[in-house]
PDB file of N, CA, C and O in Angstrom:
ATOM      1  N   MET A   1      -6.425  10.934 -32.801  1.00  0.00           N
ATOM      2  CA  MET A   1      -7.250  11.617 -31.811  1.00  0.00           C
ATOM      3  C   MET A   1      -8.557  10.865 -31.591  1.00  0.00           C
ATOM      4  O   MET A   1      -9.066  10.811 -30.472  1.00  0.00           O
ATOM      5  N   ASN A   2      -9.101  10.283 -32.662  1.00  0.00           N
ATOM      6  CA  ASN A   2     -10.344   9.526 -32.543  1.00  0.00           C
ATOM      7  C   ASN A   2     -10.174   8.309 -31.640  1.00  0.00           C
ATOM      8  O   ASN A   2     -11.084   7.950 -30.892  1.00  0.00           O
ATOM      9  N   LYS A   3      -8.997   7.673 -31.712  1.00  0.00           N
ATOM     10  CA  LYS A   3      -8.745   6.500 -30.871  1.00  0.00           C
ATOM     11  C   LYS A   3      -8.739   6.894 -29.394  1.00  0.00           C
ATOM     12  O   LYS A   3      -9.245   6.157 -28.546  1.00  0.00           O
ATOM     13  N   LEU A   4      -8.169   8.048 -29.095  1.00  0.00           N
ATOM     14  CA  LEU A   4      -8.124   8.511 -27.711  1.00  0.00           C
ATOM     15  C   LEU A   4      -9.529   8.793 -27.188  1.00  0.00           C
ATOM     16  O   LEU A   4      -9.862   8.404 -26.068  1.00  0.00           O
ATOM     17  N   VAL A   5     -10.343   9.455 -27.975  1.00  0.00           N
ATOM     18  CA  VAL A   5     -11.720   9.769 -27.570  1.00  0.00           C
ATOM     19  C   VAL A   5     -12.509   8.479 -27.383  1.00  0.00           C
ATOM     20  O   VAL A   5     -13.268   8.346 -26.423  1.00  0.00           O
ATOM     21  N   LYS A   6     -12.331   7.532 -28.298  1.00  0.00           N
ATOM     22  CA  LYS A   6     -13.025   6.244 -28.186  1.00  0.00           C
ATOM     23  C   LYS A   6     -12.595   5.516 -26.916  1.00  0.00           C
ATOM     24  O   LYS A   6     -13.422   4.970 -26.186  1.00  0.00           O
ATOM     25  N   PHE A   7     -11.286   5.518 -26.668  1.00  0.00           N
ATOM     26  CA  PHE A   7     -10.767   4.863 -25.466  1.00  0.00           C
ATOM     27  C   PHE A   7     -11.351   5.479 -24.201  1.00  0.00           C
ATOM     28  O   PHE A   7     -11.774   4.757 -23.298  1.00  0.00           O
ATOM     29  N   LEU A   8     -11.379   6.806 -24.128  1.00  0.00           N
ATOM     30  CA  LEU A   8     -11.899   7.478 -22.938  1.00  0.00           C
ATOM     31  C   LEU A   8     -13.393   7.215 -22.758  1.00  0.00           C
ATOM     32  O   LEU A   8     -13.862   7.084 -21.627  1.00  0.00           O
ATOM     33  N   ASN A   9     -14.135   7.137 -23.841  1.00  0.00           N
ATOM     34  CA  ASN A   9     -15.556   6.795 -23.747  1.00  0.00           C
ATOM     35  C   ASN A   9     -15.751   5.374 -23.226  1.00  0.00           C
ATOM     36  O   ASN A   9     -16.645   5.124 -22.417  1.00  0.00           O
ATOM     37  N   GLU A  10     -14.916   4.444 -23.689  1.00  0.00           N
ATOM     38  CA  GLU A  10     -14.994   3.069 -23.212  1.00  0.00           C
ATOM     39  C   GLU A  10     -14.620   2.982 -21.735  1.00  0.00           C
ATOM     40  O   GLU A  10     -15.220   2.210 -20.988  1.00  0.00           O
ATOM     41  N   VAL A  11     -13.639   3.762 -21.316  1.00  0.00           N
ATOM     42  CA  VAL A  11     -13.254   3.799 -19.903  1.00  0.00           C
ATOM     43  C   VAL A  11     -14.423   4.294 -19.062  1.00  0.00           C
ATOM     44  O   VAL A  11     -14.710   3.735 -18.003  1.00  0.00           O
ATOM     45  N   LYS A  12     -15.089   5.323 -19.523  1.00  0.00           N
ATOM     46  CA  LYS A  12     -16.240   5.878 -18.807  1.00  0.00           C
ATOM     47  C   LYS A  12     -17.350   4.830 -18.678  1.00  0.00           C
ATOM     48  O   LYS A  12     -17.958   4.699 -17.615  1.00  0.00           O
ATOM     49  N   ILE A  13     -17.610   4.096 -19.741  1.00  0.00           N
ATOM     50  CA  ILE A  13     -18.639   3.037 -19.714  1.00  0.00           C
ATOM     51  C   ILE A  13     -18.254   1.946 -18.723  1.00  0.00           C
ATOM     52  O   ILE A  13     -19.090   1.499 -17.938  1.00  0.00           O
ATOM     53  N   GLU A  14     -16.994   1.513 -18.752  1.00  0.00           N
ATOM     54  CA  GLU A  14     -16.546   0.442 -17.845  1.00  0.00           C
ATOM     55  C   GLU A  14     -16.578   0.892 -16.390  1.00  0.00           C
ATOM     56  O   GLU A  14     -16.935   0.107 -15.512  1.00  0.00           O
ATOM     57  N   LEU A  15     -16.213   2.139 -16.120  1.00  0.00           N
ATOM     58  CA  LEU A  15     -16.274   2.646 -14.747  1.00  0.00           C
ATOM     59  C   LEU A  15     -17.715   2.700 -14.244  1.00  0.00           C
ATOM     60  O   LEU A  15     -17.968   2.536 -13.050  1.00  0.00           O
ATOM     61  N   GLY A  16     -18.641   2.926 -15.142  1.00  0.00           N
ATOM     62  CA  GLY A  16     -20.052   2.915 -14.762  1.00  0.00           C
ATOM     63  C   GLY A  16     -20.545   1.531 -14.401  1.00  0.00           C
ATOM     64  O   GLY A  16     -21.482   1.394 -13.614  1.00  0.00           O
ATOM     65  N   LYS A  17     -19.927   0.498 -14.964  1.00  0.00           N
ATOM     66  CA  LYS A  17     -20.312  -0.886 -14.671  1.00  0.00           C
ATOM     67  C   LYS A  17     -19.722  -1.390 -13.348  1.00  0.00           C
ATOM     68  O   LYS A  17     -20.195  -2.380 -12.788  1.00  0.00           O
ATOM     69  N   ALA A  18     -18.702  -0.710 -12.861  1.00  0.00           N
ATOM     70  CA  ALA A  18     -18.005  -1.165 -11.653  1.00  0.00           C
ATOM     71  C   ALA A  18     -18.916  -1.056 -10.434  1.00  0.00           C
ATOM     72  O   ALA A  18     -19.771  -0.175 -10.353  1.00  0.00           O
ATOM     73  N   THR A  19     -18.710  -1.971  -9.493  1.00  0.00           N
ATOM     74  CA  THR A  19     -19.429  -1.925  -8.218  1.00  0.00           C
ATOM     75  C   THR A  19     -18.540  -1.207  -7.215  1.00  0.00           C
ATOM     76  O   THR A  19     -17.472  -1.703  -6.857  1.00  0.00           O
ATOM     77  N   TRP A  20     -18.974  -0.060  -6.773  1.00  0.00           N
ATOM     78  CA  TRP A  20     -18.192   0.745  -5.859  1.00  0.00           C
ATOM     79  C   TRP A  20     -18.592   0.438  -4.426  1.00  0.00           C
ATOM     80  O   TRP A  20     -19.768   0.189  -4.160  1.00  0.00           O
ATOM     81  N   PRO A  21     -17.633   0.448  -3.483  1.00  0.00           N
ATOM     82  CA  PRO A  21     -17.966   0.135  -2.084  1.00  0.00           C
ATOM     83  C   PRO A  21     -18.808   1.241  -1.453  1.00  0.00           C
ATOM     84  O   PRO A  21     -18.741   2.413  -1.823  1.00  0.00           O
ATOM     85  N   LYS A  22     -19.602   0.804  -0.482  1.00  0.00           N
ATOM     86  CA  LYS A  22     -20.384   1.776   0.283  1.00  0.00           C
ATOM     87  C   LYS A  22     -19.435   2.521   1.226  1.00  0.00           C
ATOM     88  O   LYS A  22     -18.311   2.079   1.462  1.00  0.00           O
ATOM     89  N   TYR A  23     -19.891   3.636   1.754  1.00  0.00           N
ATOM     90  CA  TYR A  23     -19.040   4.492   2.584  1.00  0.00           C
ATOM     91  C   TYR A  23     -18.490   3.732   3.789  1.00  0.00           C
ATOM     92  O   TYR A  23     -17.306   3.852   4.105  1.00  0.00           O
ATOM     93  N   ASP A  24     -19.339   2.949   4.469  1.00  0.00           N
ATOM     94  CA  ASP A  24     -18.882   2.203   5.650  1.00  0.00           C
ATOM     95  C   ASP A  24     -17.801   1.192   5.283  1.00  0.00           C
ATOM     96  O   ASP A  24     -16.826   1.029   6.017  1.00  0.00           O
ATOM     97  N   GLU A  25     -17.969   0.520   4.160  1.00  0.00           N
ATOM     98  CA  GLU A  25     -16.959  -0.441   3.717  1.00  0.00           C
ATOM     99  C   GLU A  25     -15.647   0.265   3.380  1.00  0.00           C
ATOM    100  O   GLU A  25     -14.566  -0.234   3.692  1.00  0.00           O
ATOM    101  N   LEU A  26     -15.750   1.413   2.750  1.00  0.00           N
ATOM    102  CA  LEU A  26     -14.567   2.185   2.385  1.00  0.00           C
ATOM    103  C   LEU A  26     -13.792   2.626   3.619  1.00  0.00           C
ATOM    104  O   LEU A  26     -12.569   2.493   3.669  1.00  0.00           O
ATOM    105  N   VAL A  27     -14.498   3.146   4.609  1.00  0.00           N
ATOM    106  CA  VAL A  27     -13.851   3.607   5.842  1.00  0.00           C
ATOM    107  C   VAL A  27     -13.222   2.425   6.576  1.00  0.00           C
ATOM    108  O   VAL A  27     -12.091   2.521   7.053  1.00  0.00           O
ATOM    109  N   GLY A  28     -13.950   1.311   6.669  1.00  0.00           N
ATOM    110  CA  GLY A  28     -13.422   0.127   7.352  1.00  0.00           C
ATOM    111  C   GLY A  28     -12.171  -0.409   6.678  1.00  0.00           C
ATOM    112  O   GLY A  28     -11.186  -0.731   7.342  1.00  0.00           O
ATOM    113  N   SER A  29     -12.215  -0.502   5.364  1.00  0.00           N
ATOM    114  CA  SER A  29     -11.052  -1.001   4.625  1.00  0.00           C
ATOM    115  C   SER A  29      -9.863  -0.054   4.765  1.00  0.00           C
ATOM    116  O   SER A  29      -8.725  -0.504   4.894  1.00  0.00           O
ATOM    117  N   THR A  30     -10.116   1.231   4.742  1.00  0.00           N
ATOM    118  CA  THR A  30      -9.039   2.216   4.875  1.00  0.00           C
ATOM    119  C   THR A  30      -8.376   2.103   6.241  1.00  0.00           C
ATOM    120  O   THR A  30      -7.152   2.183   6.347  1.00  0.00           O
ATOM    121  N   ILE A  31      -9.177   1.916   7.286  1.00  0.00           N
ATOM    122  CA  ILE A  31      -8.622   1.783   8.637  1.00  0.00           C
ATOM    123  C   ILE A  31      -7.763   0.533   8.737  1.00  0.00           C
ATOM    124  O   ILE A  31      -6.679   0.566   9.319  1.00  0.00           O
ATOM    125  N   VAL A  32      -8.245  -0.576   8.169  1.00  0.00           N
ATOM    126  CA  VAL A  32      -7.475  -1.826   8.201  1.00  0.00           C
ATOM    127  C   VAL A  32      -6.148  -1.643   7.477  1.00  0.00           C
ATOM    128  O   VAL A  32      -5.109  -2.076   7.973  1.00  0.00           O
ATOM    129  N   VAL A  33      -6.172  -1.009   6.317  1.00  0.00           N
ATOM    130  CA  VAL A  33      -4.946  -0.793   5.546  1.00  0.00           C
ATOM    131  C   VAL A  33      -3.972   0.088   6.324  1.00  0.00           C
ATOM    132  O   VAL A  33      -2.778  -0.210   6.372  1.00  0.00           O
ATOM    133  N   LEU A  34      -4.454   1.150   6.922  1.00  0.00           N
ATOM    134  CA  LEU A  34      -3.569   2.039   7.682  1.00  0.00           C
ATOM    135  C   LEU A  34      -2.945   1.325   8.874  1.00  0.00           C
ATOM    136  O   LEU A  34      -1.760   1.505   9.155  1.00  0.00           O
ATOM    137  N   ILE A  35      -3.736   0.515   9.578  1.00  0.00           N
ATOM    138  CA  ILE A  35      -3.207  -0.241  10.718  1.00  0.00           C
ATOM    139  C   ILE A  35      -2.133  -1.218  10.255  1.00  0.00           C
ATOM    140  O   ILE A  35      -1.090  -1.341  10.897  1.00  0.00           O
ATOM    141  N   LEU A  36      -2.383  -1.920   9.133  1.00  0.00           N
ATOM    142  CA  LEU A  36      -1.393  -2.867   8.630  1.00  0.00           C
ATOM    143  C   LEU A  36      -0.120  -2.168   8.160  1.00  0.00           C
ATOM    144  O   LEU A  36       0.977  -2.686   8.365  1.00  0.00           O
ATOM    145  N   VAL A  37      -0.250  -1.020   7.546  1.00  0.00           N
ATOM    146  CA  VAL A  37       0.925  -0.272   7.100  1.00  0.00           C
ATOM    147  C   VAL A  37       1.776   0.141   8.295  1.00  0.00           C
ATOM    148  O   VAL A  37       2.998  -0.007   8.270  1.00  0.00           O
ATOM    149  N   VAL A  38       1.137   0.655   9.335  1.00  0.00           N
ATOM    150  CA  VAL A  38       1.879   1.059  10.537  1.00  0.00           C
ATOM    151  C   VAL A  38       2.541  -0.156  11.183  1.00  0.00           C
ATOM    152  O   VAL A  38       3.697  -0.085  11.599  1.00  0.00           O
ATOM    153  N   PHE A  39       1.813  -1.272  11.267  1.00  0.00           N
ATOM    154  CA  PHE A  39       2.353  -2.487  11.871  1.00  0.00           C
ATOM    155  C   PHE A  39       3.595  -2.976  11.117  1.00  0.00           C
ATOM    156  O   PHE A  39       4.638  -3.223  11.721  1.00  0.00           O
ATOM    157  N   PHE A  40       3.469  -3.112   9.784  1.00  0.00           N
ATOM    158  CA  PHE A  40       4.594  -3.630   9.017  1.00  0.00           C
ATOM    159  C   PHE A  40       5.756  -2.645   8.949  1.00  0.00           C
ATOM    160  O   PHE A  40       6.913  -3.065   8.915  1.00  0.00           O
ATOM    161  N   ALA A  41       5.473  -1.357   8.927  1.00  0.00           N
ATOM    162  CA  ALA A  41       6.559  -0.369   8.959  1.00  0.00           C
ATOM    163  C   ALA A  41       7.323  -0.468  10.273  1.00  0.00           C
ATOM    164  O   ALA A  41       8.553  -0.403  10.285  1.00  0.00           O
ATOM    165  N   THR A  42       6.603  -0.624  11.371  1.00  0.00           N
ATOM    166  CA  THR A  42       7.246  -0.778  12.680  1.00  0.00           C
ATOM    167  C   THR A  42       8.054  -2.067  12.738  1.00  0.00           C
ATOM    168  O   THR A  42       9.184  -2.077  13.227  1.00  0.00           O
ATOM    169  N   LEU A  43       7.474  -3.153  12.239  1.00  0.00           N
ATOM    170  CA  LEU A  43       8.159  -4.443  12.233  1.00  0.00           C
ATOM    171  C   LEU A  43       9.446  -4.376  11.409  1.00  0.00           C
ATOM    172  O   LEU A  43      10.504  -4.805  11.868  1.00  0.00           O
ATOM    173  N   LEU A  44       9.351  -3.843  10.207  1.00  0.00           N
ATOM    174  CA  LEU A  44      10.547  -3.751   9.368  1.00  0.00           C
ATOM    175  C   LEU A  44      11.581  -2.792   9.953  1.00  0.00           C
ATOM    176  O   LEU A  44      12.782  -3.045   9.854  1.00  0.00           O
ATOM    177  N   GLY A  45      11.137  -1.712  10.552  1.00  0.00           N
ATOM    178  CA  GLY A  45      12.068  -0.791  11.199  1.00  0.00           C
ATOM    179  C   GLY A  45      12.797  -1.447  12.356  1.00  0.00           C
ATOM    180  O   GLY A  45      14.002  -1.260  12.523  1.00  0.00           O
ATOM    181  N   ALA A  46      12.066  -2.220  13.160  1.00  0.00           N
ATOM    182  CA  ALA A  46      12.685  -2.924  14.284  1.00  0.00           C
ATOM    183  C   ALA A  46      13.666  -3.980  13.791  1.00  0.00           C
ATOM    184  O   ALA A  46      14.747  -4.135  14.358  1.00  0.00           O
ATOM    185  N   MET A  47      13.300  -4.702  12.745  1.00  0.00           N
ATOM    186  CA  MET A  47      14.203  -5.711  12.190  1.00  0.00           C
ATOM    187  C   MET A  47      15.459  -5.059  11.628  1.00  0.00           C
ATOM    188  O   MET A  47      16.562  -5.569  11.823  1.00  0.00           O
ATOM    189  N   ASP A  48      15.305  -3.949  10.940  1.00  0.00           N
ATOM    190  CA  ASP A  48      16.453  -3.225  10.388  1.00  0.00           C
ATOM    191  C   ASP A  48      17.372  -2.743  11.496  1.00  0.00           C
ATOM    192  O   ASP A  48      18.592  -2.877  11.407  1.00  0.00           O
ATOM    193  N   PHE A  49      16.778  -2.181  12.540  1.00  0.00           N
ATOM    194  CA  PHE A  49      17.575  -1.714  13.672  1.00  0.00           C
ATOM    195  C   PHE A  49      18.314  -2.881  14.329  1.00  0.00           C
ATOM    196  O   PHE A  49      19.495  -2.768  14.654  1.00  0.00           O
ATOM    197  N   GLY A  50      17.616  -4.000  14.523  1.00  0.00           N
ATOM    198  CA  GLY A  50      18.236  -5.165  15.150  1.00  0.00           C
ATOM    199  C   GLY A  50      19.379  -5.732  14.325  1.00  0.00           C
ATOM    200  O   GLY A  50      20.455  -6.016  14.850  1.00  0.00           O
ATOM    201  N   PHE A  51      19.139  -5.892  13.031  1.00  0.00           N
ATOM    202  CA  PHE A  51      20.190  -6.439  12.172  1.00  0.00           C
ATOM    203  C   PHE A  51      21.381  -5.496  12.061  1.00  0.00           C
ATOM    204  O   PHE A  51      22.527  -5.945  12.080  1.00  0.00           O
ATOM    205  N   SER A  52      21.129  -4.205  11.948  1.00  0.00           N
ATOM    206  CA  SER A  52      22.246  -3.267  11.835  1.00  0.00           C
ATOM    207  C   SER A  52      23.047  -3.216  13.135  1.00  0.00           C
ATOM    208  O   SER A  52      24.274  -3.114  13.107  1.00  0.00           O
ATOM    209  N   THR A  53      22.355  -3.286  14.274  1.00  0.00           N
ATOM    210  CA  THR A  53      23.057  -3.321  15.559  1.00  0.00           C
ATOM    211  C   THR A  53      23.891  -4.592  15.678  1.00  0.00           C
ATOM    212  O   THR A  53      25.027  -4.551  16.149  1.00  0.00           O
ATOM    213  N   PHE A  54      23.325  -5.721  15.250  1.00  0.00           N
ATOM    214  CA  PHE A  54      24.044  -6.992  15.287  1.00  0.00           C
ATOM    215  C   PHE A  54      25.304  -6.935  14.418  1.00  0.00           C
ATOM    216  O   PHE A  54      26.376  -7.361  14.847  1.00  0.00           O
ATOM    217  N   ILE A  55      25.172  -6.416  13.213  1.00  0.00           N
ATOM    218  CA  ILE A  55      26.321  -6.341  12.296  1.00  0.00           C
ATOM    219  C   ILE A  55      27.391  -5.392  12.844  1.00  0.00           C
ATOM    220  O   ILE A  55      28.582  -5.690  12.759  1.00  0.00           O
ATOM    221  N   LYS A  56      26.979  -4.262  13.401  1.00  0.00           N
ATOM    222  CA  LYS A  56      27.947  -3.322  13.975  1.00  0.00           C
ATOM    223  C   LYS A  56      28.710  -3.970  15.118  1.00  0.00           C
ATOM    224  O   LYS A  56      29.928  -3.825  15.211  1.00  0.00           O
ATOM    225  N   ARG A  57      28.007  -4.684  15.988  1.00  0.00           N
ATOM    226  CA  ARG A  57      28.679  -5.329  17.122  1.00  0.00           C
ATOM    227  C   ARG A  57      29.544  -6.484  16.661  1.00  0.00           C
ATOM    228  O   ARG A  57      30.590  -6.745  17.255  1.00  0.00           O
ATOM    229  N   LEU A  58      29.134  -7.176  15.621  1.00  0.00           N
ATOM    230  CA  LEU A  58      29.907  -8.289  15.091  1.00  0.00           C
ATOM    231  C   LEU A  58      31.267  -7.811  14.585  1.00  0.00           C
ATOM    232  O   LEU A  58      32.288  -8.442  14.857  1.00  0.00           O
ATOM    233  N   PHE A  59      31.284  -6.714  13.859  1.00  0.00           N
ATOM    234  CA  PHE A  59      32.539  -6.203  13.316  1.00  0.00           C
ATOM    235  C   PHE A  59      33.321  -5.379  14.334  1.00  0.00           C
ATOM    236  O   PHE A  59      34.509  -5.120  14.137  1.00  0.00           O
ATOM    237  N   GLU A  60      32.668  -4.963  15.419  1.00  0.00           N
ATOM    238  CA  GLU A  60      33.348  -4.191  16.450  1.00  0.00           C
ATOM    239  C   GLU A  60      34.285  -5.062  17.264  1.00  0.00           C
ATOM    240  O   GLU A  60      35.313  -4.578  17.738  1.00  0.00           O
ATOM    241  N   TYR A  61      33.959  -6.325  17.438  1.00  0.00           N
ATOM    242  CA  TYR A  61      34.758  -7.212  18.286  1.00  0.00           C
ATOM    243  C   TYR A  61      35.974  -7.768  17.562  1.00  0.00           C
ATOM    244  O   TYR A  61      36.830  -8.384  18.196  1.00  0.00           O
ATOM    245  N   ARG A  62      36.073  -7.573  16.287  1.00  0.00           N
ATOM    246  CA  ARG A  62      37.221  -8.146  15.556  1.00  0.00           C
ATOM    247  C   ARG A  62      38.390  -7.216  15.527  1.00  0.00           C
ATOM    248  O   ARG A  62      39.428  -7.547  14.954  1.00  0.00           O
TER     249      ARG A  62
END
């Protein structure tokens, strides 16, 4: 139990040393991440649809 308490105290100290982003930086980074997630999800969805359509048509003609 002492090891756990010591570990949690050390975690608290290290989190206090961390440099946290300002609110504007946080909002900006969050928007960029959300835009990239939507972009890549759309891209992968389109690629999946294209490849599956191609494979279906490939085996349909045989």
